[in-house]
C-alpha positions in Angstrom: 7.6 -18.2 5.1 5.3 -18.3 8.2 6.4 -14.7 9.2 5.8 -13.4 5.7 2.3 -14.9 5.6 1.3 -13.7 9.1 2.5 -10.1 8.4 1.1 -10.0 4.9 -2.3 -11.1 6.2 -2.2 -8.6 9.0 -1.2 -5.7 6.7 -3.9 -6.7 4.2 -6.6 -6.9 6.9 -5.7 -3.5 8.3 -5.6 -2.0 4.9 -8.9 -3.4 3.6 -10.6 -2.8 7.0 -9.6 0.9 6.9 -10.9 1.2 3.3 -14.2 -0.4 4.1 -14.6 1.9 7.1 -14.0 5.1 5.1 -16.0 4.0 2.2 -19.0 2.4 3.9 -19.2 3.9 7.4 -17.9 7.4 6.7 -19.2 7.4 3.1 -16.0 9.3 2.2 -16.6 8.7 -1.5 -19.7 10.9 -1.3 -18.4 13.4 1.3 -14.9 13.9 -0.1 -13.4 15.2 3.1 -13.5 14.6 6.8 -11.5 16.4 9.4 -9.8 14.0 11.8 -7.0 15.9 13.6 -6.7 19.1 11.5 -4.4 20.3 10.0 -2.2 17.2 10.7 -4.6 14.4 9.6 -7.7 14.5 7.5 -9.5 11.9 5.4 -9.5 13.2 1.8 -11.0 10.9 -0.9 -8.9 10.2 -3.9 -9.2 7.4 -6.5 -5.6 6.7 -7.6 -5.3 5.2 -11.1 -1.5 5.4 -11.1 1.3 4.7 -8.8 2.5 7.0 -6.0 0.6 10.3 -6.0 -1.1 9.3 -9.3 2.2 9.1 -11.2 1.6 7.3 -14.6 -2.1 7.5 -13.9 -4.5 6.7 -16.7 -8.2 6.1 -17.1 -7.4 3.3 -19.6 -8.1 -0.2 -18.6 -4.7 -1.4 -19.9 -2.8 0.6 -17.3 -4.9 -0.8 -14.5 -4.0 -4.4 -15.6 -0.3 -3.4 -16.1 -0.2 -2.1 -12.5 -2.0 -5.2 -11.2 0.6 -7.5 -13.0 3.5 -5.3 -11.8 2.3 -5.6 -8.2 2.0 -9.4 -8.5 5.4 -9.8 -10.1 7.1 -7.6 -7.5 5.4 -9.4 -4.6 6.4 -12.8 -6.0 10.0 -11.6 -6.5 10.2 -10.2 -3.0 9.0 -13.5 -1.5 11.4 -15.6 -3.6 14.3 -13.3 -2.9 13.8 -13.2 0.9 13.2 -17.0 1.1 16.4 -17.8 -0.8 18.5 -15.4 1.2 20.0 -15.9 4.7 18.0 -13.0 6.0 16.9 -12.4 9.6 13.4 -12.6 10.9 12.9 -8.8 10.5 13.5 -9.2 6.7 10.6 -11.7 6.6 8.4 -9.4 8.6 9.3 -6.5 6.2 8.6 -8.7 3.2 5.2 -9.6 4.6 4.3 -5.9 5.2 5.4 -5.0 1.6 3.4 -7.9 0.1 0.3 -7.3 2.2 0.3 -3.7 1.2 0.8 -4.5 -2.4 -2.0 -7.0 -2.4 -4.3 -4.5 -0.7 -3.8 -2.1 -3.6 -4.1 -4.9 -6.1 -7.5 -5.8 -4.6 -8.6 -2.1 -4.9 -7.7 -2.1 -8.6 -9.6 -5.3 -9.2 -12.7 -4.3 -7.2 -12.9 -0.5 -7.8 -10.7 0.0 -10.9 -8.5 2.3 -8.8 -6.7 2.4 -5.5 -8.7 3.9 -2.5 -6.5 6.7 -1.1 -7.9 8.7 1.9 -5.2 9.7 4.3 -4.1 13.3 4.0 -1.4 14.8 6.2 -0.3 18.4 6.4 2.0 20.3 8.8 3.6 23.6 9.6 1.8 25.7 7.0 2.4 23.3 4.2 -0.9 22.1 2.7 -0.4 18.6 1.2 -2.8 18.1 -1.7 -2.1 14.3 -2.0 -3.7 11.3 -0.3 -2.4 7.9 0.5 -3.6 4.8 2.3 -2.6 2.2 4.9 -1.3 -0.2 2.2 1.1 2.5 1.0 2.4 2.8 4.6 3.1 -0.9 4.7 4.7 -1.0 1.3 7.1 1.8 2.3 7.8 0.3 5.7 8.4 -3.1 4.2 10.7 -1.8 1.5 12.6 0.2 4.1 12.9 -2.8 6.3 14.2 -4.9 3.5 16.9 -2.4 2.8 17.9 -2.6 6.5 17.5 -6.3 7.3 17.7 -8.4 4.1 20.8 -10.3 3.2 21.9 -8.9 -0.1 24.5 -11.5 -0.8 22.1 -13.8 -2.7 19.5 -12.9 -5.3 17.2 -15.2 -7.3 
């Protein structure tokens, strides 16, 4: 449980710190776009009211609360599942990253009503119109790590 907590707190701190930086220091919500390392990395402001890439997005308050509840349920389930399993340390690290990222996006929904997405990456003549955030990276890395390192013989 200690590894889950440590990596969840680290992921959450990096995620929320990056969002505070782009919102307060760079004022990205007002500017909309900042070139960082064009065309590969730019900051492009997006308020995500859905899941990945705005899928299932809605301006209704009910969807916001459904996604908050879903994030909490999935985070709790991951913690319970990994703690009950005979998984290796890397599974606990992965679970911590996933939970920290999920909680970061939950905090955004509570504070702003939407997730703060700002990272935009393009390459090789392909202009990506979508933005994502640091929490999304941790959720993806954590889920991938769980696929690789979690013991799947026991489930809650």
